[in-house]
C-alpha positions in Angstrom: -3.6 12.1 19.9 -3.7 7.6 20.5 -3.3 7.0 23.8 -6.5 4.1 23.5 -3.9 1.2 24.8 -4.4 1.0 29.0 -0.8 1.8 30.8 -0.8 1.8 34.7 0.9 3.7 37.0 2.6 0.8 38.3 3.9 -0.3 34.7 5.5 3.4 34.2 7.2 3.1 37.6 8.5 -0.7 37.0 10.2 0.7 33.4 12.4 3.6 35.3 12.2 1.3 38.2 14.2 -1.5 35.8 17.1 0.7 34.5 17.7 3.0 37.6 15.7 1.5 40.5 18.0 3.4 43.1 19.5 6.7 41.8 21.5 7.6 39.0 25.3 7.0 40.1 26.6 8.7 37.1 24.5 11.7 37.8 25.5 11.8 41.6 29.2 11.7 41.5 29.2 14.8 38.7 27.3 16.8 41.0 24.4 17.5 38.0 21.5 17.1 39.2 19.6 19.4 40.6 20.5 22.7 37.0 17.7 22.9 35.2 17.8 20.8 31.8 16.0 19.8 28.6 15.7 17.1 26.4 14.6 16.5 22.7 14.2 13.0 21.6 14.5 13.1 17.6 14.1 11.2 14.5 16.5 10.8 12.2 14.6 8.7 9.2 11.1 8.9 7.8 8.3 7.1 9.8 5.2 7.1 12.4 5.3 8.1 15.5 4.1 5.5 18.3 4.4 5.4 22.2 5.6 9.0 22.8 2.5 9.5 25.5 4.3 6.6 27.5 7.5 8.8 26.8 5.8 11.9 28.6 4.1 9.6 31.0 8.2 8.3 32.4 9.1 12.0 32.5 6.7 13.0 34.5 7.1 10.2 36.9 11.2 11.5 37.2 10.0 14.9 37.6 10.0 16.2 34.9 7.3 18.4 32.2 6.6 17.9 28.6 6.3 21.0 26.8 5.2 19.7 23.5 5.1 16.1 21.8 3.9 14.6 18.4 1.1 12.4 18.8 1.1 8.2 18.0 -0.3 7.7 14.8 0.9 10.8 13.2 3.3 11.1 10.0 6.8 12.8 10.6 10.2 12.9 8.7 13.8 13.4 9.5 14.4 15.5 12.2 11.5 16.1 13.4 11.6 16.5 17.7 9.4 14.0 18.8 8.9 15.1 22.3 9.9 17.8 24.1 10.9 18.7 28.0 12.5 19.9 31.2 12.7 19.6 34.5 16.1 18.9 37.0 18.2 17.4 35.5 18.8 14.2 37.7 14.9 13.7 36.4 15.8 14.2 32.3 18.4 12.1 32.8 16.5 8.9 34.7 13.5 9.2 31.9 16.2 9.1 29.3 17.0 5.9 28.3 13.3 4.3 29.3 12.4 7.1 27.0 14.5 5.9 24.1 14.8 2.6 24.5 10.9 2.4 24.3 10.5 5.0 21.2 12.8 3.0 19.2 11.3 0.0 19.8 7.6 1.6 19.0 8.1 3.8 16.6 10.3 1.2 14.7 7.3 -1.6 14.9 4.7 1.3 13.8 7.2 2.6 10.8 7.4 -1.3 9.3 3.8 -1.8 9.7 2.7 1.5 7.8 5.2 -0.4 5.3 3.4 -3.7 5.0 0.3 -1.7 4.9 1.0 0.5 1.9 1.6 -2.5 0.1 -1.5 -4.7 1.2 -2.9 -1.7 -0.2 -1.4 -1.8 -3.7 -3.5 -5.1 -4.1 -6.5 -4.5 -2.1 -7.1 -2.0 0.5 -10.3 -4.1 2.2 -7.6 -7.4 3.9 -6.5 -6.8 7.6 -3.5 -6.5 8.1 -3.6 -8.8 11.7 -1.1 -9.2 15.1 0.2 -12.3 16.6 0.1 -12.7 20.4 3.6 -14.2 19.4 6.3 -11.9 21.1 8.2 -11.5 24.2 6.4 -11.8 27.1 5.9 -7.9 28.6 5.7 -6.5 25.2 1.7 -7.0 24.5 0.6 -2.8 25.2 3.5 -1.7 23.7 3.5 -4.0 20.5 -0.2 -2.7 20.7 0.0 0.3 20.1 2.9 0.8 18.3 1.0 -1.6 15.0 -2.6 0.0 15.8 -1.0 3.1 15.4 -0.1 2.6 12.1 -3.4 1.3 11.6 -2.7 -2.4 11.8 -5.0 -4.5 14.4 -4.9 -7.2 16.9 -5.8 -10.9 15.1 -5.8 -12.4 18.5 -4.6 -10.6 21.7 -5.0 -13.7 24.7 -6.1 -16.7 24.5 -9.1 -15.7 26.5 -11.0 -13.6 24.2 -11.4 -16.1 21.0 -11.2 -19.5 20.0 -9.0 -20.3 17.4 -8.3 -24.8 16.6 -5.4 -26.2 16.2 -4.2 -29.1 14.9 -2.8 -29.8 18.0 -5.9 -29.4 20.0 -7.6 -31.4 17.3 -4.9 -34.2 17.8 -5.9 -34.0 22.2 -9.6 -34.7 20.7 -9.0 -37.4 19.1 -9.6 -36.1 15.0 -11.1 -34.4 12.8 -15.3 -35.9 13.4 -14.7 -36.2 16.8 -14.6 -31.8 16.6 -17.5 -32.0 14.4 -19.0 -33.7 17.3 -18.2 -31.0 20.1 -18.5 -28.3 18.0 -22.3 -29.1 17.2 -22.2 -29.8 20.8 -20.8 -26.6 22.0 -21.1 -24.0 19.7 -24.9 -23.0 20.8 -22.9 -22.0 23.9 -20.6 -19.7 22.1 -22.4 -18.1 19.7 -21.2 -14.3 20.0 -17.5 -16.1 18.9 -16.1 -17.1 15.4 -15.4 -20.8 15.4 -11.6 -20.1 13.3 -9.5 -23.4 12.3 -6.2 -24.0 11.4 -5.6 -25.7 8.2 -2.8 -26.5 6.4 -4.0 -28.1 3.5 -7.2 -27.4 1.0 -8.1 -31.3 2.5 -8.2 -29.9 6.0 -10.2 -26.8 5.2 -12.6 -28.0 3.8 -12.7 -31.4 6.7 -12.8 -27.7 9.1 -15.6 -26.5 7.0 -17.9 -29.7 7.3 -16.3 -29.2 11.5 -18.3 -26.1 11.9 -15.4 -23.5 11.1 -16.7 -19.8 10.6 -13.0 -18.7 9.3 -10.4 -20.8 7.7 -7.1 -19.8 9.1 -4.2 -21.2 6.6 -0.7 -21.7 8.2 2.3 -21.8 6.2 0.7 -22.0 2.0 3.1 -20.4 -1.1 0.8 -17.8 -2.1 0.5 -19.2 -5.7 -1.1 -22.5 -3.8 -2.8 -20.3 -1.4 -4.6 -18.0 -4.5 -5.9 -21.3 -5.9 -7.4 -22.7 -2.7 -8.7 -19.6 -2.2 -10.6 -19.2 -5.5 -12.2 -22.4 -5.3 -13.0 -22.7 -1.4 -15.1 -19.4 -2.4 -17.1 -21.4 -4.7 -18.5 -23.5 -2.5 -18.7 -22.0 0.2 -19.3 -18.4 -0.7 -19.9 -16.9 3.2 -16.1 -18.0 4.4 -14.1 -16.3 6.0 -9.9 -16.7 4.6 -6.4 -16.0 6.8 -3.1 -16.7 5.6 -0.7 -16.5 8.8 2.6 -18.0 8.9 5.9 -16.4 7.7 4.1 -13.7 6.3 6.8 -10.3 6.1 7.4 -7.1 5.0 8.9 -8.4 1.3 6.3 -10.8 0.7 3.0 -9.4 2.4 2.4 -8.3 -1.0 2.5 -11.4 -2.7 0.3 -12.7 0.1 -2.5 -9.4 -0.4 -2.7 -11.0 -3.7 -3.8 -14.6 -2.6 -7.9 -13.2 -2.2 -7.6 -13.8 1.6 -9.6 -11.6 3.3 -6.5 -11.2 5.9 -3.1 -11.5 7.0 -1.7 -12.9 9.9 1.7 -11.6 10.8 3.8 -11.9 14.5 7.3 -10.1 11.7 5.9 -6.6 12.9 6.9 -7.5 16.8 10.6 -7.9 15.4 11.2 -4.7 12.9 13.8 -3.6 13.1 14.3 -0.4 15.6 13.9 3.6 14.7 16.6 5.6 14.9 16.0 7.8 18.2 18.6 10.5 19.0 18.4 12.8 22.3 19.8 16.4 22.2 20.6 16.9 26.6 21.1 20.7 27.2 21.4 22.8 30.0 17.7 25.3 30.6 
């Protein structure tokens, strides 16, 4: 079961209370809340499952009991029931839309992640598909689990875990010479970390190598141009690691997979089209 991303109880309850902070007014007016009911979440197309475990927890927190569940990371076909639960109707109805919204986002991200990985594998199965921290605030855990469920990996989960030097940092330091001086001084203290430096040209890549980079991340470089640069750079720097970032999506990932880089960094997965999830609720 793919359930490695941690969501605390407060997060689950916050999702629920965002949609129904006090009561479900419609169910209260219709007086249907106390009868027993079942709910099924059905996917209407082929795809990859993500975040069914969190939907199970939503249902549990609302007072329902899950009867069956397809684990995150599983491949499914149109018509499959991702999760089935039963309980008092007030619990089912309160969890309904929160669970559906979560599945539509997460399964949509997982489905697109799977498509991108498949396209990469056609050219080089050893290239990593890496996701960024560029998404709407509050989505990190969900986006991470969705991409992990389809085999993508995080490039960077936050500022605290990696060293990634952008042109903005170099400008604040005063230039490449100052960067080299700083890395010469400070790099031994971060021996367990890789120094990643962003470059927008082959000239900047050589400056980054001279400054002490372990990894060069190219930003928004045309794939044909990038392929030429990586070929030249690898001849001069055989131990180097190269990443491509900026504008990589499901439509052009195959082109970037042929450039010779070691990993493809993308934010596009976080904005994938949602999955089509239907919901069936019936009296029990």
